[in-house]
C-alpha positions in Angstrom: 0.0 0.0 0.0 2.8 2.3 0.8 4.3 2.3 -2.6 1.0 3.1 -4.3 0.0 5.8 -1.8 3.5 7.4 -1.9 3.2 7.6 -5.7 -0.4 8.6 -6.2 -2.1 10.0 -3.0 -1.1 13.5 -3.9 -0.5 13.4 -7.6 -3.8 11.5 -8.4 -5.8 12.1 -5.2 -6.2 8.4 -4.8 -5.6 6.2 -1.7 -5.2 2.4 -1.7 -6.5 0.4 1.3 -7.2 -3.2 2.2 -9.8 -4.9 4.3 -12.7 -4.8 1.8 -15.1 -7.7 1.7 -15.1 -7.2 -2.1 -12.7 -5.0 -4.1 -14.1 -1.7 -5.2 -13.0 1.7 -6.6 -14.9 4.6 -5.2 -14.5 8.0 -6.8 -14.2 11.1 -4.5 -17.6 12.4 -3.6 -16.5 16.0 -2.9 -13.6 18.3 -3.8 -11.9 17.6 -0.4 -12.3 13.8 -0.7 -9.9 11.3 -2.1 -10.7 8.5 -4.6 -10.6 5.1 -2.8 -9.1 2.0 -4.3 -10.1 -0.8 -1.9 -8.8 -4.4 -2.2 -10.1 -7.6 -0.8 -9.1 -8.4 2.8 -5.4 -7.9 2.9 -4.5 -10.0 -0.2 -1.5 -8.7 -2.0 -2.7 -10.1 -5.3 -6.0 -8.4 -4.9 -4.2 -5.1 -4.4 -2.1 -5.6 -7.5 -5.2 -6.5 -9.5 -7.2 -3.4 -8.4 -4.1 -1.2 -9.1 -3.9 -2.7 -12.6 -7.5 -1.7 -13.3 -6.8 1.8 -11.9 -3.7 2.2 -14.1 -5.6 1.4 -17.2 -8.7 3.5 -16.5 -8.8 6.8 -18.1 -9.9 10.1 -16.5 -13.7 9.5 -17.2 -13.7 5.9 -15.9 -12.0 7.1 -12.7 -15.0 9.2 -12.0 -17.3 6.2 -11.8 -17.8 3.5 -9.1 -15.6 0.5 -10.2 -14.6 2.5 -13.2 -18.1 1.9 -14.7 -17.4 -1.7 -15.6 -20.0 -4.5 -15.6 -19.3 -7.2 -13.1 -21.2 -10.4 -12.4 -19.9 -12.6 -9.6 -19.6 -16.4 -9.7 -22.0 -18.3 -11.8 -21.5 -16.6 -15.2 -22.8 -18.2 -18.3 -20.3 -19.2 -21.1 -21.1 -15.9 -22.9 -20.7 -13.8 -19.8 -17.4 -15.6 -19.0 -16.1 -14.8 -22.5 -17.1 -11.1 -22.0 -15.3 -11.1 -18.6 -12.2 -12.6 -20.1 -12.1 -9.9 -22.9 -12.1 -7.0 -20.4 -9.6 -8.8 -18.0 -6.8 -9.3 -20.5 -5.0 -6.0 -19.9 -5.6 -5.9 -16.1 -4.4 -9.4 -15.6 -1.3 -8.8 -17.8 -0.5 -5.7 -15.7 -1.1 -7.6 -12.5 1.4 -10.2 -13.8 4.0 -7.5 -14.5 3.5 -6.0 -11.0 3.8 -9.5 -9.5 7.1 -10.1 -11.2 8.3 -6.7 -10.2 7.5 -7.5 -6.6 8.9 -11.0 -6.7 5.5 -12.6 -6.2 3.9 -15.5 -8.0 1.1 -14.6 -10.4 -2.0 -16.8 -10.8 -4.3 -16.1 -13.7 -8.0 -15.9 -12.6 -11.2 -16.8 -14.3 -13.0 -15.4 -11.2 -15.9 -17.9 -11.6 -15.4 -20.4 -8.8 -19.0 -21.6 -8.5 -19.1 -22.5 -12.1 -15.9 -24.6 -11.7 -14.4 -22.9 -14.7 -10.7 -22.2 -15.1 -9.2 -19.6 -17.3 -9.5 -20.6 -21.0 -6.4 -21.4 -23.0 -7.2 -18.5 -25.3 -7.5 -16.1 -22.3 -4.2 -17.3 -20.8 -2.5 -16.8 -24.2 -4.0 -13.4 -24.6 -2.8 -12.3 -21.1 0.7 -13.6 -21.8 0.8 -11.9 -25.3 -0.3 -8.6 -23.7 2.3 -8.7 -21.0 5.0 -9.5 -23.5 3.8 -6.7 -25.8 4.1 -4.2 -22.9 7.6 -5.5 -22.2 8.8 -4.6 -25.7 6.5 -1.5 -26.1 5.7 0.7 -23.2 3.5 0.4 -20.1 0.7 2.8 -19.4 2.3 5.8 -17.5 1.0 5.1 -14.0 1.7 1.4 -14.4 5.3 2.1 -15.4 5.8 4.3 -12.3 4.2 1.7 -10.0 6.1 -1.3 -11.5 9.5 0.5 -11.3 8.8 1.4 -7.6 7.8 -2.2 -6.8 10.9 -3.5 -8.5 13.1 -1.0 -6.5 11.4 -1.9 -3.2 11.5 -5.7 -3.8 15.0 -6.1 -5.2 15.3 -4.6 -8.6 14.0 -7.5 -10.7 14.1 -7.2 -14.5 10.3 -7.3 -14.7 10.3 -6.1 -18.4 12.0 -9.3 -19.6 9.4 -11.0 -21.9 10.8 -14.4 -20.8 8.9 -14.0 -17.5 5.5 -14.0 -19.4 5.0 -17.4 -20.9 1.7 -19.3 -20.7 3.5 -22.4 -19.3 4.5 -20.4 -16.2 1.0 -19.4 -15.4 -0.8 -20.8 -12.3 -4.5 -21.4 -12.6 
């Protein structure tokens, strides 16, 4: 939390905090309030995932609860799961990059436990492709700042080496 808040509390008026029953992004309600990025319980991976969504969201999306995204919890249909996977490619690719920068294991998530559905092979490949693409291209600005700070704090790993982002190394 410290890394994120040190980087973005003042510059982006956004605070990260844990302890949520469910993760959620809450835009500031008034001019003197901060935007709140709340992750589930105190799970490091939940924090990284919510930060990834925040790093991708543009100015307009950051004015909406949960960035204005549709979300349906466990029990999604096949079509709903496919739609979920399409919007999760970039956030999960960024979460993976953040995990590598922090020296943590990344586990891809289909986030549909009650349907007993794992991540599809196509989804896993798309997440890996996106992560590799960002390694040879450039990360979104806030993501680049956060990943560099994580890497510095956790030992200076070469998190932009595309070799880290192979489908075979994904947990599911």
